[in-house]
FIPA-667744 format. One record per residue (C-alpha): residue number from 1; residue in one letter; x, y, z. Coordinates in Angstrom, 2 decimals, decimal comma. Layout:
REM residues N
<site NUM 'A' <X Y Z>>
...
***
This chain:
REM residues 386
<site 1 'M' <32,69 103,82 104,03>>
<site 2 'S' <33,66 100,71 105,98>>
<site 3 'V' <34,88 97,66 104,07>>
<site 4 'T' <34,12 94,09 105,12>>
<site 5 'P' <37,45 92,24 105,49>>
<site 6 'L' <38,14 89,36 103,16>>
<site 7 'Q' <37,91 85,94 104,80>>
<site 8 'A' <40,74 83,44 104,37>>
<site 9 'L' <39,89 79,99 103,08>>
<site 10 'P' <39,58 77,13 105,61>>
<site 11 'I' <42,91 75,49 106,31>>
<site 12 'G' <41,62 72,12 105,14>>
<site 13 'Q' <40,90 73,63 101,74>>
<site 14 'L' <44,22 75,42 101,67>>
<site 15 'R' <46,08 72,17 102,26>>
<site 16 'Q' <44,68 70,94 98,94>>
<site 17 'R' <46,75 73,59 97,16>>
<site 18 'S' <49,90 72,38 95,41>>
<site 19 'S' <52,01 75,55 95,78>>
<site 20 'T' <55,21 75,86 97,80>>
<site 21 'K' <53,48 77,20 100,89>>
<site 22 'W' <51,39 74,05 101,24>>
<site 23 'R' <53,78 71,41 99,91>>
<site 24 'K' <57,19 72,20 101,40>>
<site 25 'Y' <56,28 70,94 104,89>>
<site 26 'G' <54,02 68,30 106,36>>
<site 27 'E' <50,49 68,87 107,60>>
<site 28 'D' <51,65 69,32 111,18>>
<site 29 'V' <53,39 72,58 110,19>>
<site 30 'L' <51,66 75,96 109,99>>
<site 31 'P' <53,29 77,65 106,97>>
<site 32 'L' <53,83 81,39 107,45>>
<site 33 'F' <57,04 81,73 105,47>>
<site 34 'V' <56,77 82,25 101,69>>
<site 35 'A' <54,80 85,23 100,37>>
<site 36 'E' <51,59 83,50 99,35>>
<site 37 'T' <48,23 84,54 100,78>>
<site 38 'D' <45,34 82,34 101,90>>
<site 39 'Y' <42,41 84,04 100,20>>
<site 40 'A' <40,29 82,87 97,29>>
<site 41 'S' <41,17 84,63 94,04>>
<site 42 'A' <39,40 87,80 93,04>>
<site 43 'P' <36,21 86,79 91,15>>
<site 44 'A' <37,28 88,59 87,98>>
<site 45 'I' <40,51 86,59 87,91>>
<site 46 'T' <38,72 83,30 88,49>>
<site 47 'A' <36,28 84,09 85,68>>
<site 48 'A' <39,01 85,11 83,23>>
<site 49 'L' <41,15 82,03 83,89>>
<site 50 'S' <38,14 79,69 83,84>>
<site 51 'R' <37,13 81,05 80,44>>
<site 52 'A' <40,68 80,58 79,13>>
<site 53 'V' <40,78 76,97 80,32>>
<site 54 'A' <37,36 76,25 78,84>>
<site 55 'L' <38,52 77,63 75,49>>
<site 56 'G' <41,83 75,76 75,60>>
<site 57 'D' <43,44 79,20 75,45>>
<site 58 'T' <46,87 77,90 76,47>>
<site 59 'G' <49,10 79,05 73,62>>
<site 60 'Y' <51,73 81,72 73,30>>
<site 61 'T' <51,31 85,17 74,82>>
<site 62 'P' <50,41 87,72 72,10>>
<site 63 'P' <52,46 90,88 71,50>>
<site 64 'D' <49,84 93,00 73,29>>
<site 65 'P' <47,82 91,00 75,82>>
<site 66 'G' <46,33 94,20 77,26>>
<site 67 'V' <48,39 94,26 80,44>>
<site 68 'A' <50,08 97,60 79,77>>
<site 69 'T' <46,80 99,44 79,24>>
<site 70 'A' <45,20 97,73 82,24>>
<site 71 'Y' <48,13 98,61 84,50>>
<site 72 'A' <48,20 102,24 83,36>>
<site 73 'A' <44,54 102,59 84,30>>
<site 74 'F' <45,16 100,84 87,64>>
<site 75 'A' <48,13 103,08 88,47>>
<site 76 'E' <46,14 106,23 87,77>>
<site 77 'R' <43,13 104,98 89,74>>
<site 78 'R' <45,03 103,66 92,77>>
<site 79 'F' <48,16 105,85 92,91>>
<site 80 'G' <47,29 108,96 90,89>>
<site 81 'W' <50,21 108,08 88,61>>
<site 82 'I' <49,98 108,72 84,88>>
<site 83 'V' <51,78 105,93 83,00>>
<site 84 'D' <52,20 105,75 79,23>>
<site 85 'P' <51,35 102,17 78,16>>
<site 86 'A' <53,81 102,56 75,29>>
<site 87 'R' <56,59 102,70 77,91>>
<site 88 'I' <55,71 99,28 79,38>>
<site 89 'R' <57,05 95,85 78,42>>
<site 90 'T' <56,13 92,56 80,06>>
<site 91 'T' <58,29 89,66 81,14>>
<site 92 'C' <58,13 86,54 83,29>>
<site 93 'D' <58,53 87,97 86,79>>
<site 94 'V' <59,93 90,93 88,68>>
<site 95 'M' <63,36 89,45 89,33>>
<site 96 'M' <63,79 88,55 85,67>>
<site 97 'G' <62,93 92,13 84,75>>
<site 98 'V' <65,45 93,43 87,28>>
<site 99 'V' <68,22 91,17 85,97>>
<site 100 'E' <67,64 92,13 82,34>>
<site 101 'I' <67,63 95,86 83,11>>
<site 102 'L' <70,76 95,51 85,24>>
<site 103 'R' <72,53 93,81 82,36>>
<site 104 'R' <71,88 96,88 80,23>>
<site 105 'V' <72,75 99,60 82,75>>
<site 106 'T' <75,79 98,05 84,48>>
<site 107 'S' <79,04 96,45 83,36>>
<site 108 'P' <80,55 93,25 84,82>>
<site 109 'G' <81,95 93,96 88,26>>
<site 110 'D' <79,96 97,15 88,83>>
<site 111 'R' <78,52 97,55 92,31>>
<site 112 'V' <74,78 97,76 92,92>>
<site 113 'I' <73,41 99,06 96,22>>
<site 114 'V' <70,79 97,16 98,22>>
<site 115 'T' <69,16 98,48 101,39>>
<site 116 'T' <69,37 95,63 103,85>>
<site 117 'P' <67,62 93,78 105,39>>
<site 118 'V' <66,06 93,07 102,02>>
<site 119 'Y' <64,28 90,46 99,90>>
<site 120 'P' <66,78 87,56 99,58>>
<site 121 'P' <66,64 87,18 95,75>>
<site 122 'F' <68,23 90,63 95,48>>
<site 123 'F' <71,49 88,99 96,60>>
<site 124 'E' <71,22 86,51 93,73>>
<site 125 'C' <69,85 88,56 90,85>>
<site 126 'I' <72,64 91,18 91,02>>
<site 127 'P' <75,45 88,59 90,54>>
<site 128 'E' <73,29 86,94 87,87>>
<site 129 'A' <73,52 90,21 85,97>>
<site 130 'G' <77,31 90,26 86,43>>
<site 131 'A' <77,34 92,97 89,10>>
<site 132 'V' <78,37 92,98 92,77>>
<site 133 'V' <76,15 93,62 95,79>>
<site 134 'E' <76,94 96,62 98,00>>
<site 135 'R' <74,97 96,80 101,23>>
<site 136 'V' <73,77 100,10 102,65>>
<site 137 'P' <71,49 99,13 105,56>>
<site 138 'L' <68,29 100,95 106,39>>
<site 139 'V' <68,46 103,31 109,35>>
<site 140 'D' <66,17 102,68 112,30>>
<site 141 'S' <65,01 106,12 113,39>>
<site 142 'G' <63,12 104,76 116,37>>
<site 143 'A' <59,84 105,56 114,67>>
<site 144 'G' <60,51 103,58 111,51>>
<site 145 'W' <63,09 102,52 108,95>>
<site 146 'E' <64,52 104,99 106,46>>
<site 147 'L' <66,93 104,96 103,56>>
<site 148 'D' <70,45 105,92 104,64>>
<site 149 'L' <70,86 108,69 102,09>>
<site 150 'L' <74,33 109,62 103,39>>
<site 151 'G' <75,44 106,01 103,10>>
<site 152 'I' <73,96 105,74 99,62>>
<site 153 'E' <75,73 108,96 98,60>>
<site 154 'A' <79,03 107,54 99,86>>
<site 155 'A' <78,46 104,33 97,91>>
<site 156 'F' <77,71 106,28 94,72>>
<site 157 'A' <80,78 108,42 95,33>>
<site 158 'G' <82,78 105,22 95,70>>
<site 159 'G' <81,67 104,01 92,29>>
<site 160 'A' <78,37 102,17 92,72>>
<site 161 'R' <76,49 102,39 89,43>>
<site 162 'A' <72,95 101,55 90,51>>
<site 163 'I' <70,65 100,96 93,44>>
<site 164 'L' <68,06 98,18 93,56>>
<site 165 'L' <65,26 99,71 95,60>>
<site 166 'C' <62,46 97,84 97,35>>
<site 167 'N' <59,46 100,21 97,33>>
<site 168 'P' <57,50 99,41 99,49>>
<site 169 'H' <60,23 97,62 101,38>>
<site 170 'N' <60,30 93,88 102,02>>
<site 171 'P' <60,60 92,71 104,82>>
<site 172 'T' <60,02 95,84 106,94>>
<site 173 'G' <56,87 97,06 105,18>>
<site 174 'T' <58,34 100,57 104,95>>
<site 175 'V' <56,70 102,98 102,52>>
<site 176 'H' <59,34 105,47 101,42>>
<site 177 'S' <58,18 109,09 101,30>>
<site 178 'R' <58,07 111,17 98,12>>
<site 179 'E' <60,73 113,47 99,57>>
<site 180 'T' <63,08 110,57 100,31>>
<site 181 'L' <62,62 109,09 96,84>>
<site 182 'A' <63,21 112,47 95,21>>
<site 183 'A' <66,40 112,91 97,24>>
<site 184 'L' <67,54 109,44 96,17>>
<site 185 'A' <66,90 110,36 92,54>>
<site 186 'D' <68,98 113,51 92,91>>
<site 187 'L' <71,86 111,48 94,32>>
<site 188 'A' <71,71 108,95 91,50>>
<site 189 'A' <71,59 111,71 88,88>>
<site 190 'G' <74,51 113,51 90,45>>
<site 191 'F' <76,71 110,43 90,13>>
<site 192 'G' <75,40 109,19 86,80>>
<site 193 'A' <73,78 106,16 88,41>>
<site 194 'V' <70,35 104,58 87,98>>
<site 195 'V' <67,57 103,41 90,28>>
<site 196 'I' <65,67 100,18 89,66>>
<site 197 'S' <62,58 100,08 91,85>>
<site 198 'D' <60,88 96,78 92,70>>
<site 199 'E' <57,29 97,89 93,39>>
<site 200 'I' <55,60 94,51 93,65>>
<site 201 'H' <54,00 95,34 97,03>>
<site 202 'A' <52,67 98,74 95,90>>
<site 203 'P' <48,96 97,79 95,80>>
<site 204 'L' <49,14 96,65 99,42>>
<site 205 'V' <49,77 99,95 101,22>>
<site 206 'N' <47,58 100,41 104,28>>
<site 207 'A' <45,37 103,40 105,05>>
<site 208 'G' <47,40 106,12 106,69>>
<site 209 'A' <50,38 105,63 104,38>>
<site 210 'T' <50,78 106,90 100,83>>
<site 211 'F' <52,64 104,96 98,16>>
<site 212 'T' <54,76 107,04 95,81>>
<site 213 'P' <55,87 105,30 92,61>>
<site 214 'F' <59,57 106,03 92,22>>
<site 215 'L' <59,15 107,27 88,66>>
<site 216 'D' <56,54 109,74 89,88>>
<site 217 'A' <58,60 111,08 92,79>>
<site 218 'S' <60,15 113,91 90,73>>
<site 219 'P' <61,17 114,79 87,17>>
<site 220 'V' <64,69 113,62 88,03>>
<site 221 'A' <63,36 110,26 89,24>>
<site 222 'A' <61,51 109,83 85,95>>
<site 223 'R' <64,80 110,36 84,16>>
<site 224 'V' <67,04 108,03 86,20>>
<site 225 'G' <64,59 105,31 87,16>>
<site 226 'Y' <63,11 102,01 86,09>>
<site 227 'A' <60,17 100,34 87,84>>
<site 228 'V' <59,33 96,65 87,78>>
<site 229 'V' <55,82 95,79 88,93>>
<site 230 'S' <53,40 92,87 89,02>>
<site 231 'A' <49,96 91,85 90,25>>
<site 232 'S' <51,49 88,72 91,73>>
<site 233 'K' <51,82 89,71 95,40>>
<site 234 'A' <48,61 91,67 95,80>>
<site 235 'F' <46,52 89,07 93,96>>
<site 236 'N' <48,53 85,90 94,76>>
<site 237 'L' <49,47 85,16 91,15>>
<site 238 'A' <53,17 84,29 91,46>>
<site 239 'G' <52,80 80,95 89,68>>
<site 240 'L' <51,32 82,52 86,55>>
<site 241 'K' <54,41 84,56 85,59>>
<site 242 'C' <53,75 88,09 84,43>>
<site 243 'A' <55,58 91,29 85,37>>
<site 244 'L' <55,91 94,73 83,82>>
<site 245 'M' <58,98 96,89 83,23>>
<site 246 'V' <57,94 100,55 83,32>>
<site 247 'T' <59,84 103,67 82,25>>
<site 248 'A' <59,06 107,38 82,09>>
<site 249 'D' <61,81 108,90 79,96>>
<site 250 'D' <62,91 108,49 76,36>>
<site 251 'A' <66,41 107,31 77,27>>
<site 252 'T' <65,26 104,67 79,78>>
<site 253 'T' <62,49 103,59 77,41>>
<site 254 'R' <65,09 102,95 74,72>>
<site 255 'V' <66,99 100,73 77,14>>
<site 256 'V' <63,96 98,56 77,89>>
<site 257 'S' <62,86 98,59 74,24>>
<site 258 'S' <66,28 97,26 73,25>>
<site 259 'L' <65,85 94,11 75,34>>
<site 260 'P' <65,48 90,96 73,21>>
<site 261 'D' <61,97 89,95 72,22>>
<site 262 'E' <62,54 86,64 74,01>>
<site 263 'I' <62,36 88,44 77,36>>
<site 264 'E' <58,82 89,50 76,52>>
<site 265 'W' <57,95 86,05 75,14>>
<site 266 'R' <58,61 84,65 78,62>>
<site 267 'T' <55,45 86,31 79,91>>
<site 268 'G' <52,95 83,60 80,83>>
<site 269 'L' <49,66 83,82 78,94>>
<site 270 'F' <47,67 82,91 82,06>>
<site 271 'G' <49,73 85,51 83,94>>
<site 272 'A' <48,79 88,18 81,43>>
<site 273 'I' <45,11 87,17 81,43>>
<site 274 'A' <45,02 87,19 85,23>>
<site 275 'A' <46,89 90,52 85,46>>
<site 276 'V' <44,41 92,23 83,14>>
<site 277 'A' <41,57 91,00 85,38>>
<site 278 'A' <43,45 91,99 88,56>>
<site 279 'F' <44,13 95,52 87,36>>
<site 280 'A' <40,53 96,01 86,17>>
<site 281 'P' <38,14 98,17 88,22>>
<site 282 'E' <36,07 95,05 88,93>>
<site 283 'S' <38,85 93,79 91,24>>
<site 284 'D' <39,14 96,97 93,32>>
<site 285 'E' <36,46 95,86 95,78>>
<site 286 'W' <38,25 92,54 96,36>>
<site 287 'L' <41,59 94,31 96,84>>
<site 288 'D' <40,09 96,74 99,34>>
<site 289 'A' <38,56 93,83 101,28>>
<site 290 'Q' <41,94 92,11 101,39>>
<site 291 'L' <43,57 95,30 102,63>>
<site 292 'A' <40,98 95,47 105,41>>
<site 293 'A' <41,77 91,90 106,43>>
<site 294 'L' <45,51 92,56 106,41>>
<site 295 'D' <45,04 95,73 108,45>>
<site 296 'E' <43,27 93,72 111,15>>
<site 297 'N' <45,94 91,01 111,09>>
<site 298 'R' <48,94 93,34 111,32>>
<site 299 'V' <47,44 94,80 114,53>>
<site 300 'L' <46,38 91,37 115,81>>
<site 301 'L' <49,94 90,12 115,39>>
<site 302 'A' <51,21 92,93 117,62>>
<site 303 'E' <48,69 91,96 120,29>>
<site 304 'L' <49,51 88,26 120,05>>
<site 305 'L' <53,25 88,81 120,26>>
<site 306 'A' <52,86 91,09 123,27>>
<site 307 'E' <50,78 88,44 125,02>>
<site 308 'H' <52,64 85,25 124,08>>
<site 309 'V' <56,15 86,31 123,01>>
<site 310 'P' <56,89 89,37 125,17>>
<site 311 'G' <60,55 89,46 124,13>>
<site 312 'A' <59,64 90,02 120,48>>
<site 313 'R' <60,18 93,41 118,86>>
<site 314 'Y' <57,74 94,15 116,05>>
<site 315 'R' <56,90 97,39 114,30>>
<site 316 'I' <53,53 97,31 112,53>>
<site 317 'P' <54,26 97,62 108,78>>
<site 318 'D' <52,73 100,25 106,52>>
<site 319 'A' <52,46 97,89 103,56>>
<site 320 'G' <52,16 94,26 102,62>>
<site 321 'F' <51,38 91,12 104,59>>
<site 322 'L' <54,88 90,42 105,91>>
<site 323 'A' <56,06 91,17 109,44>>
<site 324 'W' <59,71 91,70 110,39>>
<site 325 'V' <60,15 90,48 113,97>>
<site 326 'D' <63,26 90,67 116,14>>
<site 327 'L' <63,51 87,65 118,46>>
<site 328 'S' <67,10 88,29 119,57>>
<site 329 'A' <66,04 88,75 123,19>>
<site 330 'L' <64,83 85,16 123,37>>
<site 331 'G' <68,34 83,74 123,05>>
<site 332 'W' <67,40 81,41 120,18>>
<site 333 'G' <70,49 82,20 118,14>>
<site 334 'D' <71,08 83,97 114,86>>
<site 335 'N' <68,39 81,99 113,06>>
<site 336 'P' <65,45 81,50 115,44>>
<site 337 'A' <63,16 80,23 112,67>>
<site 338 'V' <65,08 76,94 112,79>>
<site 339 'K' <64,12 76,30 116,42>>
<site 340 'I' <60,57 77,49 115,81>>
<site 341 'L' <60,10 75,06 112,93>>
<site 342 'R' <61,68 72,17 114,82>>
<site 343 'D' <59,98 72,65 118,17>>
<site 344 'A' <56,77 74,57 117,43>>
<site 345 'R' <56,07 73,28 113,91>>
<site 346 'V' <55,60 76,80 112,55>>
<site 347 'A' <57,48 77,70 109,37>>
<site 348 'L' <58,73 81,30 109,24>>
<site 349 'H' <61,16 82,90 106,80>>
<site 350 'L' <64,80 82,77 107,91>>
<site 351 'G' <65,98 86,20 109,05>>
<site 352 'P' <69,67 85,88 108,08>>
<site 353 'L' <68,69 85,34 104,43>>
<site 354 'F' <67,75 89,05 104,34>>
<site 355 'G' <71,33 90,08 105,18>>
<site 356 'T' <73,46 90,25 108,28>>
<site 357 'E' <70,92 92,66 109,77>>
<site 358 'G' <68,50 89,72 109,83>>
<site 359 'K' <70,34 87,81 112,53>>
<site 360 'G' <67,96 87,01 115,36>>
<site 361 'H' <64,96 87,94 113,18>>
<site 362 'V' <62,14 86,11 111,45>>
<site 363 'R' <59,68 87,18 108,78>>
<site 364 'I' <56,06 86,21 109,42>>
<site 365 'N' <53,41 86,06 106,70>>
<site 366 'F' <50,14 87,30 108,21>>
<site 367 'G' <48,15 86,97 104,99>>
<site 368 'C' <46,13 84,19 106,60>>
<site 369 'S' <43,12 83,73 108,84>>
<site 370 'P' <43,22 85,26 112,33>>
<site 371 'D' <42,81 81,74 113,75>>
<site 372 'V' <45,90 80,45 111,96>>
<site 373 'L' <47,90 83,49 113,04>>
<site 374 'R' <46,72 83,05 116,62>>
<site 375 'E' <47,62 79,37 116,73>>
<site 376 'A' <51,05 80,02 115,22>>
<site 377 'V' <51,96 82,67 117,79>>
<site 378 'E' <50,56 80,56 120,62>>
<site 379 'R' <52,80 77,67 119,52>>
<site 380 'I' <55,82 80,00 119,55>>
<site 381 'G' <54,71 81,32 122,95>>
<site 382 'A' <54,71 77,78 124,32>>
<site 383 'L' <58,45 77,61 123,54>>
<site 384 'V' <58,99 80,83 125,45>>
<site 385 'R' <57,17 79,49 128,49>>
<site 386 'A' <59,09 76,24 128,30>>
***
């Protein structure tokens, strides 16, 4: 059955928003940098938050706001993954969950693997936990990006104690296969290491690709892994502050259960209310409509780049609303987003922030209207022609 794509809000309405995307730069800039989308909220979320505001329901988050049960039902419905709500704890956001787990499973100075290019906060949250970043870049197979399992094995053999996985991967939009994740789990188990999987983009996998939750990849993965998830990317709820730490084994559950109650207290009440509404069946239709819109835009971006920026190299992502684009051939230096912002008034995410592999690259947020995406690429194309 065909799904009608979600329509982005008019840009004039979007500019009334007070979030980072619409306040960091002036009105002459098209903002396609930070991971915020341009759609109206899912109706169930709007209704739940409106009711809370009307009631003055702005106090402390209760011990069980219903998020764990709602997420377990969502995971089974959308991913075929059976999650025990008793093995879920909430916190403020995904990176806070990652840091707190890392503090329990590593010692100061331990090395933690990241698969670059990768979400920039990974480089900050690992030192925050007292550990040290070890880069094992993704491998470009020509058809897509893959985990470098041999490199990861060497890093574990050299003493790395954990890997911080991005699943699906940001910024490449790679959806790791079940077989790859199971192999990663086997490596971690063989060296007594753990896997912490950031699965914030999981609800945004396009048709044709299949998301595998790390904890569901194999019995070994369930034993060595932790997942940190949130509704924030798929439903544009980052400002409301709610994430979930998920486990699937008694030993890992004890680790998360041992975290101080204060970590759970940091969950935002509005974040919990919104997450319950986002994970409810009533929001599935909205999510599917957004996926349809993003599917059109990821293909449109390829067409626009081919027409206006022929030197760009872009592989259509399997998940998310973020595009990883190599502009090295244009000769605009290691950080082409600087020139693009200055001369084209289009704000893109800075490639080098994702690691040394990001030199010459930009990340483009295509979670916007086709018209905005078209104008942004046309502005960049004007620089190429000049």
